[in-house]
N, C-alpha and C positions, 0 to 999 in steps of 0.2 A: 374371631380370627387371633389366632396365639400370638402372645407379646413375643417380640422375636430380641434375643438378649445375642452378640456378639461376644468373643474369649478371644482379644486378639492375641498375636505372637509375632514378636517386631521380628526380623531375621533381616538386620541392618547391612547391607552389603554386599552380603552371599549373592554370587551370582551375578553381581552387576560388572558389565565388563569395561566400564570408565565412569568419570565422575562429571554427571551433564553440569550447565554452567549455575545453576540455581540450587545444586544440591546438595547437601550434607546428611545423610540416613541416620547418623550417628546422631546428631540434633534432633530432628525430625522425631524418631523413634524414643529418644531418649535413656538411647542403651547402646553399650559399648563393645559386650564379650558375647562371642560369635555362640548362638542359642544349640542344645542337646538335646537329646530326645528326653534325658530326667525334666531339665526343664519345662520343655512339654507337656510332661505331664504334673507336675507341681504346679502349671501358670492352671492349666485345665480345672485340678479340684481343687484349691484354692477361689476360682470364681464360681464353679460348681456349690461349693459350699456357701458362699457370700448370697447365692441367689434366694432372697426367702420366698417369692412366688413357686408354684411347684408346675403348674400348667402354661409351659411357656415353650415357648421353640427356641434350640440355642443353637449357635453356630461357630466354629473354631476355624480361627481366619488369619492367614499366614500374611504379614504384611511387610513392606519395605523390600528392598532389594529387587533381586527378580528370580523368585522362588523356581521356574522350572529351571533357569541358567543354573542352580546348585549342580557341583557334581552329584552321579545320580546314587551313591552310596548313600552320603547325608540326606539327600532328597528325599529319600525312599523311607533311612531311617523316621527323619521326623513323620510323615505322614502316617508310618506305621505307630508311634505313639500315637498321633492325634486319632487314628482310626479305631483303635481298641476302643475309645468311649463310644464311638457311634455303632461297633460291632457290638456291644452290650446295652444299646439305648440309651446311655445316661448323655448321650450328645447327638443333633439330630442330622448334623450335615459339616461338611470342610470348604471352606471357602480359599483360595491362592489368588494375589495378584502378580502379573511377571513384563517382560517387556513384550510387545509382540513378536520381535526378530528373534524371539526364543519360544516359539510355537512351533510345535511338527506332530506329525501321527505319532511318533514314538515317546514324544514327551505326554500326551493326550492318553495313550495307554496306558502307562503308569499313575496316571492323572484318575484315572478311571478304575484302577486295579484298589485303590483305596478309597473309594467313594466320594470322590472331590464332586460337589455339586455346580459349585459357581467358580468363573475365572475372570480376573479383573485387570483388562489392558490398560499398563500406563501410555495412553496416546500422548496426553498434551495438545497436540495441535495437529490437523492435518496438512498444516502447511510446510511442504518440504524444504522451503526457505528456513523458517523459521527453525524448524527441527534442527536443521545445521547450525544454524546462527550460536544456539543451546547445548551442542554438541550431545544430541540423542542417537546418533549414529543408527537410525534407523528411517523408512522413510515411510511414507503413506499410503503405499504398498504393500509395505509388512503388513502395516495394521488391517489393512482387507482381506488379504490373505490367512492371517491368524485369525480375525474374525469369524470369517467362513467356516474354516476348518475347528472352530469352537463351536459353533451352532450344528453344525454336521454330524459331532461326535456328542450332541444330546447334553451339552454344557448349558446353565445360564452366563448367560454374556453379559460382564459388564465394562464401562469404560471408564477412563477420569483424562478430565483434561485441563488444561490452566488458562487463566487469565493474568494480563499484566507479562505477558513473556518478551523477550527483549525485541521491539520494533513489530510487536504484536499489536493491534486497533480491534477496536468493537466488531469492524466489519469483519477481520478474519477469524475472530472467535466465533461468530455467527454462522460463519463458511464452515466452521470446524463444528460445532453444533449439526449444522445440515447433513453434513459430510458422516457424520459417525449415523445420527437417524438412520441412515440409509443403510447401513448396516443392523439394523435393529439391534442394539442390546437393551436387555432388560432394566438396567440399572447405571446411574452414573454418578459421578461426584467432580465438584467442580473446586478447584484449589484457587485463590489468588497468588499471585506468586509474591511470596518474604523473602526481603535479602537477608541471609544469613550469614553467620560471623565465619570465617574460613572456606569459601565459596569464591568462585571467579566472579561471580556476577558481585559480589560486594566490592572485588578490586573497580570494577565498573562503575559501579555507583559511588563511589570513591572520587575516581575519577572524572565523573560527571559526565558519562558514556551512555549510563544508562539512569533512566526515571522512573520509579517505582510507581504504581495507583496509589489516589489517598484513596482512603476509606469511603469517602462517599462516591467518588469513580468505581471503586470495585465491586460496590453495593450497587449501584446502576447497573454494571455488565451482569452481574449475576442476577440482578433480577431477569432482565433482558432472557438470557438462556433457559431461567425456571419457566417466564412464560412458554420461549417453545418448545419445554421439553414434554410440559404438561401437555400441549396440543399433540403431539406423538407420543401422548398415553406411555411416557419412560420414567421412569422414580426416580429422582436427584435423592440420593441416601445422603449425601453431607454435600455441606458448603463449607469450605473453609476448612483448615489445618487444627485439631483438637488441640486445645491447650493443655500446656504441658509446665513443667520447671523451666524448661529450656525456650520453648516456646509462647511465651509470655509478656507480656508489656514491660517494656526494658526499663521507663519511667521507674515501674513498682519493684521491679527484680533485679536485681543486679546480674544474678545468675542465666537471666535469659539469651538467647545468641541472634533475638531476631535484631538488624541492624536498625530496616528500615522495611517500609512498605504496608500493606493495610490488614495490619493484624486488629485485631479486637477481639476481646473476650467471648462475646456471644456475637459475632460476624454472623451466622443465618438467622439469628432473630431480627437482626437488621435488615437483613435481605427481607424476609417473612414479614417484616411489620409494617415494610416499605408496600409490599406487594398488596397488603390489605388495608394499605391507608389509597392506594391508587383504587382498591375496588368500593370503599367506602365514600370517594368523593365522585366519583363515575357515578353511582345510585343515588346523591344529593343532589348532583346537577339534574339527572332522570327527573326529577319531583318540578311540578309545574307549580311550585309556589318560593318564596321566600323561609326556608326553613331556618329556625331559633332552636330547635332541640331536638336529638333525635337519638330514640331506644336502639339499641344495636347490641342482638342476643347472637353468640355466638359458643362452640364447647369449653368445656373446662381448658383445655390444654393451647386451647384458640387463644388466648383472653390477653396475655400478655403480648401476642403479637398483634392483635387488634388496638390494646394501649398505646403500644410502642414503647422503644427501650426508652428509661426514667420518662414516660406518658406523651414520649414525642409526639406521637400523632395523637392526642388531645389535643394538645397544646396549639400544634397547629391547626387544627379544626377551627380553634377558637380563634388565631390571631389571622388566618387568612380568609376562614371565610364566617366567621360571628357564629360558630355553630356550638352548641353544647351539646357534649355525646354521654348518656347515661350507658352503660354498659352492664350486660344481662347474660348469665350463663346458663345452658341449657344441656342438660347431660345425654340428651340424644338426638341430638346435630353433630355433625361429621367435622371432625378436624378440617379446618380451612374452609367451612361455609361459613355466611354469617345473613344475617336479616335484619334489616332496616326499617325501622318503624317513624316517621314522624309524628313528636310529641306537641311539640309547639310550632307554629310558627308566627310570621310577623305579618298582621293584617293591612298593615299600611307600612311603607319603609320610613314613614315619621313617625311612628311608635318608636323607633329605636331611641329617639330624643325626648321620648313624653317626657320624663320626669325630669327634664332642662328648663 
């Protein structure tokens, strides 16, 4: 399988009919000026020239705002600029993200014309009360209608959901995941809510009416969702917002726009490390012996997830189970797979104190 590269084009707030309570697209994208076809061409050229590998799959992705809500002339101009790279086979495909209430047959016909392959819907929640609370101005019925239209017209369907929205619980988020799985998306993004400067949610946080998740809570919720989507064979392509100059740790960067919430520079790694830790512990518990040392084999690109952030997994195994972990790499193993072999056992529980 070819390695996939995304060329991001941010169109903050273009086509967006309102400002959701949690949203500040200029902050999220780190961009304030309106994007032009010239910007698209220059951005794509920059990325293509920076890719060192040649046998890759490249995709131009229009993120932010609501792409299909942009006025038709501007939308078509941006699509045309991107399509020029597809037509000459320098780029493989195009994807867009948009709102579910901005999908209809005419809009999809325009996207087909310019060979758009993937459409991602910003769903956030399937609970209509929570959607109203966040001022999304669309309903779950809009999501169902848009998702079906996208699939019927042959596009790859993607969904984006959020955790930690005002009054949203883990049960609400698991219900959202189940609702979305029935609509058969191929890809999923999961975003923990961050409190950003200049948003209505910031005022609610400062007033004490909104309480953001901690990093630990967000990791646990995302982990449960990742388990669920894995069972449904839905590919979670992102967990957490990408770090930028403005989405960063406020204690380390005075320009950060993050006021509160579960920000972490390696948030996805925290989630994947927690998943790997659960797998390791489950396997160790299945051995009918008192384990002293194990050898854990995994692929090179999964080693950090096995070891854990700042070696957290290795340290927890020692602290809670008194098990030493030796990590081994195997390039033939698929990412996410681990093999555990017991290398030392306690022959007698009293052996632990044999040198006392």
